[in-house]
C-alpha positions as CSV (number, residue, x, y, z in Angstrom):
1,M,-6.8,20.0,3.0
2,A,-4.6,17.3,1.7
3,A,-1.3,17.1,2.5
4,S,1.1,18.9,-1.1
5,T,3.9,16.2,-2.5
6,E,6.7,18.0,-0.2
7,Q,5.2,17.7,2.9
8,V,4.4,13.6,2.7
9,R,7.7,12.5,2.0
10,E,8.6,15.1,4.5
11,D,6.2,13.1,7.1
12,F,7.5,9.7,5.5
13,D,11.2,10.5,5.8
14,R,10.6,10.9,10.1
15,I,8.5,8.4,10.3
16,A,11.3,5.8,8.4
17,R,13.7,6.9,11.0
18,L,10.9,6.4,13.6
19,T,10.3,3.0,11.8
20,A,12.8,1.5,10.2
21,H,15.0,-1.0,13.1
22,G,11.8,-1.0,15.7
23,A,9.2,-3.8,16.6
24,R,7.7,-6.1,13.7
25,A,4.9,-4.3,12.8
26,A,1.4,-6.0,13.1
27,Y,1.3,-6.7,9.8
28,V,-2.4,-9.0,9.3
29,Y,-3.4,-9.0,5.7
30,H,0.4,-9.8,3.7
31,N,-1.0,-13.5,3.2
32,Y,-4.4,-12.6,2.2
33,L,-2.6,-10.2,-0.7
34,L,-0.2,-12.2,-1.7
35,N,-3.0,-14.8,-1.9
36,Q,-4.8,-12.5,-4.4
37,L,-1.1,-12.5,-7.5
38,P,-1.3,-14.4,-10.6
39,P,-0.2,-17.2,-10.7
40,S,2.8,-16.8,-12.5
41,C,4.9,-13.6,-12.3
42,K,7.6,-11.8,-13.8
43,N,7.5,-8.8,-13.2
44,I,5.9,-7.2,-10.4
45,L,5.5,-3.1,-9.6
46,D,5.1,-1.8,-6.1
47,V,4.2,1.7,-5.8
48,G,4.8,3.1,-1.9
49,C,6.2,0.0,-1.1
50,G,7.8,2.3,2.3
51,L,10.8,0.2,4.1
52,G,9.7,-2.6,1.5
53,N,8.3,-5.4,4.0
54,F,5.8,-6.1,1.6
55,T,8.1,-5.3,-1.5
56,R,10.3,-8.7,-0.2
57,L,7.4,-11.6,-0.1
58,L,6.4,-9.7,-3.3
59,A,10.5,-11.2,-4.7
60,T,9.7,-14.6,-3.2
61,R,7.0,-15.2,-6.3
62,A,8.4,-13.0,-9.0
63,E,12.0,-13.3,-10.8
64,R,12.2,-9.5,-10.4
65,V,10.2,-6.3,-8.2
66,V,10.7,-2.8,-9.2
67,A,10.1,-1.1,-6.1
68,V,9.1,3.4,-5.9
69,D,8.4,5.5,-3.1
70,L,8.4,9.0,-1.9
71,S,11.0,9.3,0.9
72,P,14.6,9.4,0.4
73,E,14.9,8.1,4.2
74,M,12.6,4.9,3.1
75,I,14.4,3.5,-0.1
76,R,17.0,4.2,2.1
77,L,16.7,2.0,4.8
78,A,14.8,-0.5,2.1
79,R,17.7,-1.3,0.7
80,E,19.1,-2.6,3.4
81,L,16.7,-4.4,4.9
82,S,16.8,-6.3,1.4
83,A,20.3,-6.1,0.9
84,Q,19.8,-10.0,0.3
85,C,17.3,-9.6,-2.3
86,P,19.0,-8.9,-5.4
87,E,15.6,-9.3,-7.2
88,I,14.4,-6.0,-6.3
89,E,15.1,-2.8,-7.7
90,Y,14.4,0.4,-5.7
91,V,13.3,3.4,-7.1
92,L,13.1,6.8,-5.2
93,G,10.4,9.4,-6.7
94,D,6.9,10.5,-7.5
95,F,5.4,7.8,-8.7
96,M,2.9,10.1,-11.1
97,L,6.4,11.6,-12.6
98,L,8.0,8.4,-13.5
99,D,8.2,6.8,-16.4
100,F,7.0,2.9,-17.1
101,P,7.5,0.7,-19.8
102,R,3.6,0.2,-21.2
103,E,2.0,-3.2,-20.3
104,S,5.4,-4.4,-19.0
105,F,4.2,-5.8,-15.6
106,D,2.0,-9.1,-15.0
107,C,0.9,-7.6,-11.5
108,V,1.1,-4.0,-10.2
109,V,0.2,-3.9,-5.8
110,S,-0.4,-0.9,-3.6
111,L,-0.6,-0.5,-0.6
112,A,-2.0,2.6,1.9
113,T,-0.8,4.9,-1.6
114,L,-3.3,5.3,-3.3
115,H,-5.1,8.1,-1.3
116,H,-2.2,10.3,-1.6
117,L,-2.3,10.2,-5.6
118,P,-4.5,12.0,-7.3
119,L,-7.8,9.0,-7.9
120,S,-8.0,8.6,-11.9
121,D,-4.6,9.3,-12.7
122,A,-2.7,6.8,-10.6
123,L,-5.4,4.6,-11.0
124,R,-4.6,5.2,-15.5
125,K,-1.1,4.7,-14.9
126,M,-1.5,1.9,-13.7
127,K,-3.4,0.0,-15.6
128,D,-1.1,1.2,-18.9
129,A,1.7,-0.3,-16.9
130,L,0.0,-3.9,-16.4
131,A,0.1,-6.3,-18.9
132,P,-2.5,-7.6,-20.7
133,G,-4.1,-10.3,-18.0
134,G,-2.1,-8.6,-15.6
135,V,-3.7,-7.9,-12.3
136,L,-3.4,-5.0,-9.8
137,V,-4.2,-4.7,-5.8
138,I,-4.6,-1.7,-4.3
139,Q,-5.0,-2.1,-0.8
140,D,-5.3,1.3,1.4
141,L,-7.8,2.8,4.7
142,I,-10.7,3.7,4.9
143,A,-13.2,6.2,6.1
144,D,-15.9,5.1,8.4
145,D,-19.3,6.0,6.4
146,G,-22.4,6.2,8.8
147,F,-23.8,4.1,11.8
148,A,-22.5,0.9,10.6
149,D,-19.2,1.5,10.2
150,M,-18.7,3.1,13.0
151,V,-20.1,-0.3,15.4
152,R,-17.1,-1.7,13.2
153,S,-14.8,0.3,14.3
154,A,-15.0,0.4,17.7
155,I,-15.4,-3.7,17.5
156,A,-11.6,-3.5,15.9
157,L,-10.0,-1.3,18.1
158,P,-9.1,-4.3,20.5
159,V,-8.7,-6.8,18.3
160,N,-6.2,-4.2,16.6
161,L,-4.2,-4.0,20.0
162,T,-4.7,-7.3,20.7
163,L,-2.4,-8.3,17.6
164,R,-0.4,-5.6,18.2
165,L,0.3,-7.4,21.0
166,W,0.6,-10.9,20.0
167,K,3.5,-9.9,17.2
168,T,5.2,-6.9,18.7
169,G,4.9,-7.2,22.2
170,R,3.5,-3.8,22.4
171,L,-0.3,-3.0,22.5
172,L,0.3,0.7,21.1
173,P,3.8,2.2,18.9
174,R,6.3,4.1,20.7
175,R,5.0,7.3,21.5
176,A,7.5,10.1,19.3
177,V,6.0,7.0,16.0
178,R,2.6,7.7,17.5
179,K,3.1,11.3,17.3
180,A,4.8,11.1,14.1
181,W,1.5,8.7,12.2
182,A,-0.7,11.5,14.2
183,E,0.4,14.5,12.1
184,H,0.5,13.0,9.2
185,G,-3.1,11.7,9.4
186,R,-4.1,15.6,10.3
187,H,-4.1,16.2,5.4
188,D,-5.1,12.0,5.0
189,V,-8.1,12.1,2.9
190,Y,-10.1,8.1,2.6
191,L,-12.5,6.8,1.0
192,T,-15.5,5.1,2.5
193,L,-17.1,1.9,0.7
194,A,-19.3,3.5,-1.7
195,E,-16.2,5.4,-3.0
196,V,-14.8,2.4,-3.5
197,K,-17.4,1.1,-5.5
198,R,-18.0,4.1,-7.7
199,M,-14.4,4.1,-8.1
200,C,-14.0,0.8,-9.7
201,D,-17.3,0.9,-11.2
202,Q,-15.6,4.5,-13.4
203,H,-12.4,3.0,-13.7
204,L,-11.7,-1.2,-13.0
205,P,-15.3,-2.3,-14.0
206,G,-15.5,-6.0,-13.1
207,A,-12.9,-5.8,-10.0
208,R,-13.4,-7.8,-6.6
209,I,-13.8,-5.9,-3.7
210,Q,-13.1,-6.8,0.1
211,R,-13.7,-4.5,3.0
212,H,-11.8,-5.8,6.1
213,L,-11.8,-5.8,9.3
214,L,-9.0,-3.4,10.6
215,W,-10.2,0.7,8.4
216,R,-9.1,-1.5,5.3
217,Y,-10.5,-2.5,2.1
218,T,-9.0,-4.7,-1.0
219,V,-9.7,-3.7,-4.8
220,V,-8.4,-6.6,-7.2
221,W,-8.9,-6.0,-11.5
222,H,-7.7,-8.4,-13.7
223,K,-6.8,-6.5,-17.0
224,P,-8.7,-8.2,-20.1
225,S,-6.4,-9.9,-22.3
226,E,-5.7,-9.1,-25.8
């Protein structure tokens, strides 16, 4: 059973307090994601910004970034960590309940957030916020589906541990952090690659889908120009 909005908020408040000032996380795909942005961005919408790690990179590529998150602790700490980034406006709230001007963003980005949202309504809202010719970039976790995916996950595990050791100096996060993520993850439901393809056929025709080694997929969709 999927977690309620209130439970997700509480989970990420706890995770934020545990991870804000710890070792730098083992982010792998940020450069790849930055390369998917349009060459010229005035305004970017970041849906589910967390502590703002990727938001601050987006701010180097745009005149203004509006970053939204459900968790008060995530937003509070993101603002602290982004004190030198006047281009960023952090907004606390449920993305599905916030109002954004139609067709006002050159790029909409969502990392590890879509699985927390009502799929069809969330994609419609992201597309509505995107200006004609703009780019939607989604990255989220993916569920295994069959033997080939299980083999891929088995290969990914030592790779993930090696990357974490290289980037953070630790094989694993602290025990309290692992426990908080595990408790949150009990309620998470991810799409399989086949479901991602069906999602794009229905809502994002022509999107480019990339399956990554470390349990993630990326979707890049260009909104038709008027």
